[in-house]
C-alpha positions as CSV (number, residue, x, y, z in Angstrom):
1,M,83.0,118.1,118.4
2,G,84.3,114.6,116.7
3,E,86.8,114.0,119.4
4,E,85.4,112.1,122.5
5,I,85.4,113.4,126.0
6,R,85.7,111.9,129.4
7,D,82.6,113.4,131.3
8,S,79.2,114.7,130.6
9,H,79.0,116.6,133.8
10,F,80.6,119.9,134.4
11,T,81.4,122.6,137.4
12,A,81.1,126.3,137.8
13,Q,85.2,126.1,137.9
14,D,85.4,124.0,135.0
15,L,83.6,126.7,133.1
16,V,85.8,129.4,134.1
17,L,89.0,127.6,133.7
18,F,87.7,126.8,130.0
19,R,87.0,130.3,129.4
20,E,90.6,131.4,130.5
21,R,92.1,128.9,128.1
22,L,89.8,129.6,125.4
23,A,90.8,133.5,125.6
24,A,94.4,132.4,125.9
25,E,94.2,130.1,122.9
26,T,92.3,133.0,121.0
27,G,95.2,135.1,121.5
28,R,97.6,132.5,120.3
29,L,95.6,131.9,117.1
30,R,95.8,135.9,116.5
31,R,99.6,135.9,116.5
32,F,99.6,132.9,114.2
33,F,97.6,135.7,112.1
34,E,100.0,138.6,112.5
35,Q,103.3,136.4,112.5
36,H,102.3,134.6,109.4
37,A,102.7,131.2,111.3
38,L,99.5,129.4,109.3
39,S,100.2,127.2,106.3
40,T,100.6,128.7,103.0
41,R,99.1,125.2,100.9
42,D,95.7,125.6,99.6
43,G,93.6,123.9,97.2
44,I,93.3,120.6,99.2
45,G,89.8,118.9,99.3
46,G,88.2,116.6,101.2
47,Y,84.7,115.3,102.6
48,E,82.6,114.0,105.5
49,L,79.5,112.0,104.4
50,E,76.8,111.3,106.8
51,A,74.5,108.3,106.2
52,W,71.8,106.2,107.8
53,L,71.7,102.4,108.9
54,V,68.0,101.1,108.0
55,D,66.2,97.6,108.9
56,A,64.4,95.3,106.3
57,G,61.6,97.2,106.7
58,Q,63.4,100.4,105.7
59,R,63.0,102.1,109.4
60,P,66.2,103.8,111.1
61,A,68.2,101.0,112.6
62,P,69.8,102.0,115.8
63,C,73.0,99.7,116.2
64,N,75.6,102.1,114.8
65,A,77.9,100.5,117.9
66,E,77.6,97.1,116.9
67,F,78.0,98.2,113.0
68,L,81.4,100.0,113.9
69,E,82.6,97.2,116.0
70,R,82.3,94.8,112.9
71,L,83.4,97.3,110.4
72,R,86.7,98.4,112.1
73,D,87.2,101.1,109.6
74,P,88.9,104.3,110.8
75,L,87.6,106.3,108.2
76,V,83.9,105.3,109.4
77,V,82.8,107.1,112.9
78,P,79.8,107.5,114.8
79,E,77.1,110.3,114.7
80,L,74.6,111.5,117.3
81,A,72.2,109.4,116.4
82,R,72.4,105.5,116.9
83,F,71.2,105.1,113.5
84,N,73.8,107.5,111.6
85,V,77.3,106.9,110.8
86,E,80.0,109.4,109.1
87,L,82.4,108.3,106.1
88,N,85.6,110.4,106.0
89,S,87.9,111.3,103.5
90,Q,91.6,111.3,103.1
91,P,92.5,115.1,102.2
92,R,94.3,115.5,98.4
93,P,95.3,118.2,96.5
94,L,92.6,119.2,93.7
95,Q,95.1,118.8,90.8
96,S,95.0,116.0,87.7
97,D,92.9,113.0,88.7
98,A,91.8,114.1,92.3
99,L,88.1,113.8,91.4
100,A,88.2,110.4,90.1
101,R,90.4,109.4,93.1
102,M,88.1,110.8,95.3
103,Q,85.0,108.9,93.8
104,D,87.1,105.4,94.1
105,E,87.9,105.9,97.7
106,L,84.2,107.0,98.8
107,Q,82.7,104.0,96.4
108,A,85.5,101.6,98.3
109,T,84.2,102.7,101.8
110,W,80.7,102.7,101.0
111,D,81.0,99.2,99.5
112,R,82.5,98.3,102.7
113,C,79.9,99.5,104.9
114,R,76.9,98.0,102.5
115,R,78.6,94.8,102.9
116,C,79.0,95.2,106.6
117,A,75.5,96.1,106.8
118,D,73.8,93.5,104.9
119,E,75.7,91.0,106.9
120,M,73.9,92.1,109.9
121,G,70.6,92.1,107.9
122,L,70.5,95.8,107.8
123,G,71.2,98.7,104.8
124,M,72.7,101.9,104.0
125,V,71.0,104.9,102.8
126,M,72.6,108.4,101.9
127,I,69.7,110.8,101.7
128,G,69.4,114.3,103.6
129,I,66.2,113.2,105.8
130,L,65.2,109.8,105.8
131,P,61.5,109.6,104.6
132,T,60.6,106.9,106.9
133,L,61.8,108.8,110.5
134,E,59.2,109.3,112.7
135,E,59.4,111.8,115.4
136,G,59.2,109.2,118.5
137,Q,62.7,107.5,117.3
138,L,64.3,110.9,117.8
139,G,64.7,110.5,121.8
140,L,67.6,110.0,124.1
141,G,67.3,106.4,124.0
142,S,68.8,106.7,120.1
143,M,71.6,108.8,121.0
144,S,75.0,107.5,120.3
145,G,76.4,106.0,123.8
146,L,79.4,108.9,124.0
147,S,79.9,111.4,126.6
148,R,80.2,114.4,123.9
149,Y,76.7,113.6,122.9
150,R,75.0,113.7,126.1
151,A,77.1,116.8,127.4
152,L,76.0,118.7,124.5
153,N,72.3,117.7,125.1
154,E,72.4,118.9,128.9
155,Q,74.4,122.2,128.1
156,V,71.9,123.1,125.3
157,L,69.0,122.4,127.3
158,A,70.4,124.3,130.2
159,Q,71.2,127.1,128.2
160,R,67.7,127.2,127.3
161,G,66.5,127.2,130.9
162,G,64.9,123.8,130.1
163,R,62.6,125.1,127.5
164,P,61.9,122.5,124.7
165,L,63.0,122.9,121.4
166,R,60.3,123.9,118.8
167,L,60.0,123.4,115.2
168,D,57.9,125.4,112.9
169,I,58.6,124.9,109.3
170,L,56.0,126.0,106.5
171,G,56.7,124.4,103.0
172,E,53.8,122.6,101.0
173,D,52.6,121.3,104.5
174,H,53.1,123.1,107.9
175,L,55.1,121.2,110.9
176,R,54.7,122.4,114.3
177,A,56.4,120.4,117.2
178,E,58.2,120.4,120.2
179,H,61.0,118.3,121.3
180,Q,62.8,117.7,124.7
181,D,66.1,117.1,123.6
182,V,68.6,118.2,120.5
183,M,68.1,114.8,118.9
184,L,66.1,116.2,116.0
185,E,69.7,117.4,114.7
186,S,70.4,113.6,113.8
187,A,67.8,113.8,111.3
188,T,69.6,116.1,109.1
189,T,72.5,114.1,107.2
190,S,74.8,116.0,105.3
191,F,77.8,116.0,102.6
192,Q,80.1,118.5,104.3
193,I,82.7,119.5,101.9
194,H,86.3,120.9,102.9
195,L,88.6,123.0,101.4
196,Q,92.1,124.3,102.9
197,A,92.8,127.7,102.3
198,A,96.0,130.0,102.4
199,P,95.7,132.8,104.7
200,Q,96.2,135.5,101.9
201,R,93.3,133.6,100.1
202,A,90.9,132.7,103.0
203,V,88.7,135.5,103.2
204,R,87.9,135.6,99.3
205,L,87.2,131.7,99.7
206,Y,85.2,132.1,102.8
207,N,82.9,134.8,101.5
208,A,82.8,133.0,98.1
209,A,81.5,130.1,100.0
210,Q,78.6,132.2,101.5
211,I,77.7,133.8,98.4
212,L,77.7,130.4,96.2
213,S,75.4,128.3,99.0
214,A,72.5,129.6,97.4
215,P,73.1,127.9,94.2
216,M,74.7,125.0,95.9
217,V,72.0,124.2,98.1
218,A,69.4,124.4,95.0
219,A,71.4,122.3,92.8
220,C,71.8,119.5,95.6
221,A,68.7,119.7,97.6
222,N,67.7,116.2,98.6
223,S,65.4,116.7,101.7
224,P,61.9,117.6,100.9
225,F,60.0,115.4,103.7
226,L,60.0,115.3,107.3
227,F,57.7,113.2,109.6
228,G,55.5,112.5,106.9
229,H,55.4,116.3,105.9
230,E,56.3,117.8,102.3
231,L,58.1,120.8,103.4
232,W,61.3,122.6,101.7
233,D,63.2,121.2,99.1
234,E,66.2,121.3,101.7
235,T,64.4,121.1,104.9
236,R,67.9,120.1,106.5
237,I,68.2,124.2,106.6
238,P,65.3,125.1,108.8
239,L,65.4,122.0,110.9
240,F,69.0,122.1,111.8
241,E,68.6,125.8,112.8
242,Q,65.6,125.1,115.0
243,A,66.8,121.7,116.2
244,V,70.0,123.4,118.4
245,E,68.3,127.1,118.9
246,V,70.7,128.4,121.4
247,G,71.6,131.9,121.1
248,G,75.0,133.8,121.8
249,Y,75.4,136.6,124.8
250,A,72.3,138.6,124.8
251,G,74.6,141.9,125.6
252,A,76.9,141.1,122.9
253,A,77.5,144.0,120.3
254,Q,75.1,142.3,117.6
255,G,72.4,140.7,119.9
256,P,72.4,137.1,120.3
257,V,73.8,135.4,117.2
258,Q,72.3,131.8,116.9
259,R,74.5,129.2,116.8
260,V,73.3,127.6,113.7
261,S,73.0,130.3,111.1
262,F,74.3,131.5,108.1
263,G,76.7,134.0,109.8
264,S,76.8,137.3,110.7
265,G,78.5,138.7,107.6
266,Y,81.1,138.6,105.3
267,A,84.6,138.2,106.8
268,R,86.7,141.5,105.8
269,D,90.7,141.4,106.8
270,S,91.1,137.7,108.0
271,L,89.2,134.7,108.9
272,F,90.3,135.1,112.6
273,E,87.1,137.3,112.7
274,C,85.2,134.2,112.8
275,F,87.0,132.8,115.7
276,E,87.1,136.1,117.6
277,E,83.5,136.3,117.3
278,N,83.3,132.7,118.5
279,L,84.9,134.1,121.9
280,L,83.1,137.5,122.0
281,H,79.3,136.0,121.1
282,F,79.0,132.8,122.2
283,P,78.9,131.2,125.7
284,V,80.9,128.3,126.0
285,L,78.4,124.7,125.8
286,L,81.2,121.9,126.3
287,P,83.6,123.3,129.2
288,V,85.9,120.1,128.7
289,L,89.4,120.7,130.2
290,F,92.8,119.9,128.3
291,E,96.2,120.5,128.9
292,R,97.1,124.3,129.5
293,D,99.3,125.5,126.6
294,D,98.7,122.4,124.4
295,P,99.8,123.7,120.8
296,S,97.0,122.3,119.2
297,L,94.6,124.9,120.7
298,P,92.0,122.2,122.0
299,H,89.7,124.6,123.7
300,L,89.5,126.7,120.8
301,R,88.7,123.9,118.0
302,L,86.1,122.3,120.6
303,H,84.2,125.7,121.0
304,N,84.5,126.4,117.4
305,G,82.6,122.8,116.8
306,T,79.9,123.9,118.9
307,I,79.2,126.8,116.3
308,W,77.5,125.4,113.1
309,R,77.6,128.4,110.5
310,W,76.8,127.0,107.4
311,N,80.1,127.8,106.1
312,R,82.8,127.5,109.1
313,P,86.1,128.2,109.5
314,L,88.1,125.4,110.9
315,L,91.8,125.2,112.5
316,G,93.7,121.9,111.5
317,F,97.1,121.0,111.2
318,D,99.4,119.9,107.9
319,A,101.2,116.4,108.6
320,D,104.4,118.2,109.7
321,G,102.3,119.9,112.4
322,T,102.1,123.5,110.5
323,P,98.8,124.9,111.7
324,H,96.3,125.5,108.5
325,L,92.9,127.3,108.1
326,R,89.9,124.8,106.1
327,I,86.3,126.1,105.0
328,E,83.8,123.6,105.6
329,H,80.9,124.0,103.5
330,R,77.8,122.2,105.5
331,V,75.1,123.3,102.8
332,V,74.5,120.1,100.8
333,P,72.8,117.2,102.1
334,S,73.8,113.4,101.8
335,G,73.1,111.6,98.5
336,P,71.6,110.6,96.1
337,S,74.3,108.6,94.5
338,V,78.3,108.4,94.9
339,V,78.3,110.0,91.5
340,D,76.1,112.8,92.7
341,T,78.2,113.5,95.9
342,L,81.2,113.7,94.1
343,A,79.6,115.9,91.0
344,N,78.2,118.1,94.2
345,A,82.0,118.3,95.2
346,A,83.4,119.3,91.8
347,F,80.7,121.9,91.1
348,F,81.5,123.6,94.9
349,F,85.5,123.1,93.9
350,G,85.2,125.0,90.7
351,L,82.7,127.7,91.7
352,M,85.0,128.7,94.6
353,K,88.3,128.7,92.3
354,H,86.0,131.2,90.1
355,Y,84.7,133.2,92.6
356,A,87.6,133.6,94.8
357,E,89.7,135.0,91.9
358,C,87.5,137.1,90.1
359,P,89.0,140.8,89.5
360,E,86.2,142.3,91.6
361,P,85.5,140.3,94.7
362,P,82.0,139.2,94.5
363,E,81.3,140.3,98.1
364,R,81.5,143.8,96.9
365,Q,78.7,143.2,94.3
366,L,76.1,141.2,96.5
367,D,76.0,142.6,99.8
368,F,75.5,139.9,102.7
369,P,71.9,140.4,103.5
370,R,70.8,139.5,99.9
371,A,73.3,136.6,99.7
372,R,71.5,135.2,103.0
373,D,67.8,135.9,101.2
374,N,69.2,133.9,98.4
375,F,70.1,131.1,100.2
376,Y,67.1,130.9,102.4
377,R,64.9,131.1,98.9
378,A,66.9,128.3,97.5
379,A,66.9,125.8,100.3
380,R,63.0,126.8,100.2
381,H,62.3,126.4,96.7
382,G,65.5,124.5,95.2
383,L,65.7,125.1,91.6
384,E,62.6,127.2,91.3
385,A,63.9,129.7,93.8
386,Q,64.0,133.8,92.5
387,V,67.3,134.9,93.2
388,E,69.3,138.2,92.8
389,W,73.0,137.6,91.5
390,L,76.0,139.7,91.2
391,D,75.0,141.7,88.2
392,G,71.6,143.1,90.1
393,R,69.2,140.8,87.7
394,K,66.8,138.6,89.3
395,G,65.9,135.4,87.9
396,R,65.0,131.6,88.4
397,M,68.0,129.8,90.2
398,Q,67.5,126.7,87.5
399,S,68.3,129.6,84.7
400,L,71.6,131.2,86.5
401,L,73.0,127.6,87.0
402,L,72.7,126.7,83.4
403,K,73.9,130.0,82.0
404,R,76.2,131.1,84.2
405,L,77.6,129.2,87.2
406,I,77.8,125.8,85.6
407,P,80.0,127.3,82.9
408,E,81.9,129.1,85.6
409,A,82.4,126.0,87.5
410,R,84.2,124.6,84.3
411,Q,86.6,127.3,84.1
412,G,87.1,127.1,87.7
413,L,88.1,123.1,87.5
414,A,90.2,123.8,84.0
415,R,92.2,126.3,86.3
416,L,93.2,123.7,88.8
417,Q,94.3,121.9,86.0
418,L,92.1,118.6,87.0
419,D,91.4,116.0,84.0
420,A,89.6,117.5,81.4
421,A,87.4,113.9,80.7
422,D,86.7,114.0,84.6
423,I,85.6,118.1,84.6
424,E,83.1,116.9,81.9
425,F,82.0,114.1,83.6
426,Y,80.9,115.4,86.8
427,L,80.0,118.9,85.7
428,G,77.9,117.0,82.9
429,S,76.3,115.3,85.3
430,I,75.3,118.5,87.2
431,E,74.2,120.3,83.8
432,A,72.0,117.3,83.3
433,R,70.6,117.0,86.3
434,V,69.7,120.7,86.8
435,A,68.2,121.2,82.9
436,N,66.0,118.1,83.7
437,A,65.3,119.7,87.0
438,C,65.5,116.6,88.8
439,N,67.9,116.6,91.9
440,G,67.2,114.4,94.8
441,A,64.3,116.6,96.3
442,A,62.7,116.7,93.0
443,W,62.9,112.7,92.5
444,Q,61.4,112.0,95.7
445,R,58.5,115.0,95.4
446,A,57.8,113.2,91.6
447,W,57.5,109.6,93.1
448,V,55.4,110.5,95.8
449,A,53.1,112.3,93.2
450,R,52.9,109.1,91.5
451,H,52.7,106.7,94.1
452,G,51.2,108.4,97.2
453,R,52.8,109.1,100.7
454,D,54.1,105.7,101.2
455,W,57.3,106.3,102.9
456,V,58.6,102.7,103.1
457,G,58.2,102.2,99.5
458,L,59.7,105.6,98.8
459,T,62.6,104.6,100.6
460,A,63.0,100.9,99.0
461,A,62.8,102.8,95.5
462,Y,65.3,105.3,96.5
463,R,67.7,102.7,98.0
464,E,67.4,100.2,95.1
465,R,68.2,103.1,92.3
466,Q,71.0,104.5,94.7
467,D,72.7,101.2,94.8
468,S,72.5,100.9,90.9
469,G,75.3,103.7,91.3
470,R,73.5,106.0,88.6
471,P,73.0,109.6,88.8
472,V,69.5,110.9,90.3
473,H,69.0,112.7,87.0
474,E,68.9,109.1,85.3
475,W,66.4,107.7,87.9
476,D,63.3,106.3,87.0
477,I,60.0,106.5,89.0
């Protein structure tokens, strides 16, 4: 979905040809797995950070085209809405001072963006859902002017038979709404963490990412408000699932699997199972035709880009053209600060190293339905969520993080041979955040409890503290 397409309108013949080429490319990918043709490099990390442009009144500023034209930075690209942009990283091996270098890169890109926005009389915010966002601002007039987004909207509505998209989210408040397009998706801004995986380790890593989604979303939650309603700690989760609510083939073996979901189960033998599920279970949304027999498998990658598992396997290519696998961890929201963002990445990398190398695979100790239940409880209740872990014990997520998961992440980062000072700095930030029960969601709720539902004031206060560079657990209210 990250590449532009030529047109947003398709014919029945386009669909037939795309399906044929998708099936052929899926067969080619199967042979990559069977013939051990995939890159064996792993332990390489990267990220994508989505952010908001806001005006002087702290409201969404729909002018990313002008912003990007002025900025001219290849690492910063448009998003679905005209008030969002995405900041990308260069992938780097997870060793030595990689975490500090990732922070330096993100800080430099962020500073360039802020200076550019300031020249335009605008501001930048990294946050899961912007508190000042109003439902009326999410219309087609706010869609970025790219064909791929218009095509996505048309195809989603076509597959829904023209039925509106419905929101029904129960939290502290109850939000119900109907929307006539996919622009609800643009209210959800994320920090997507990428980890390259060698084929022989990819199953363990993918399953670990699913199990770890619950503690990650609880520790990192930063999206408690939507359209003036107080909802889940990480409201992005139900919002995104309902914003593009399109199922798979009704006659498929497991029924109509949703395109935005926690997934249908653990991987068993290889990550090819996910790409095969893409082919067998999901209708094509964007039948854009590329050259037949293109070695980059563009039809397969585009189709995969329209299926938004919270942990999504990706096919990419090393610098020498060798195909590789990556795991994209999508549960973490944007923000609250640059330091928090890299602390979230460090926590994920450390946990993944530890859990993927446990002598007993954790997926044998926690079945998939319980891992999925943990995830949704954690998204709704954050650090207060009651979850069941690998030993069968049930308890509060905050205690599990402090007593077990943060020490395990430290062990994982140490085994990656990352700098000891960086490990302590970033995981010390996670530990303080969790111990103080002050992630982004908790800070926003606390500010509103003291000052009332002043969404402009909340956003201004959030921006002021974000711009200070301090981690969220040090923010006053």
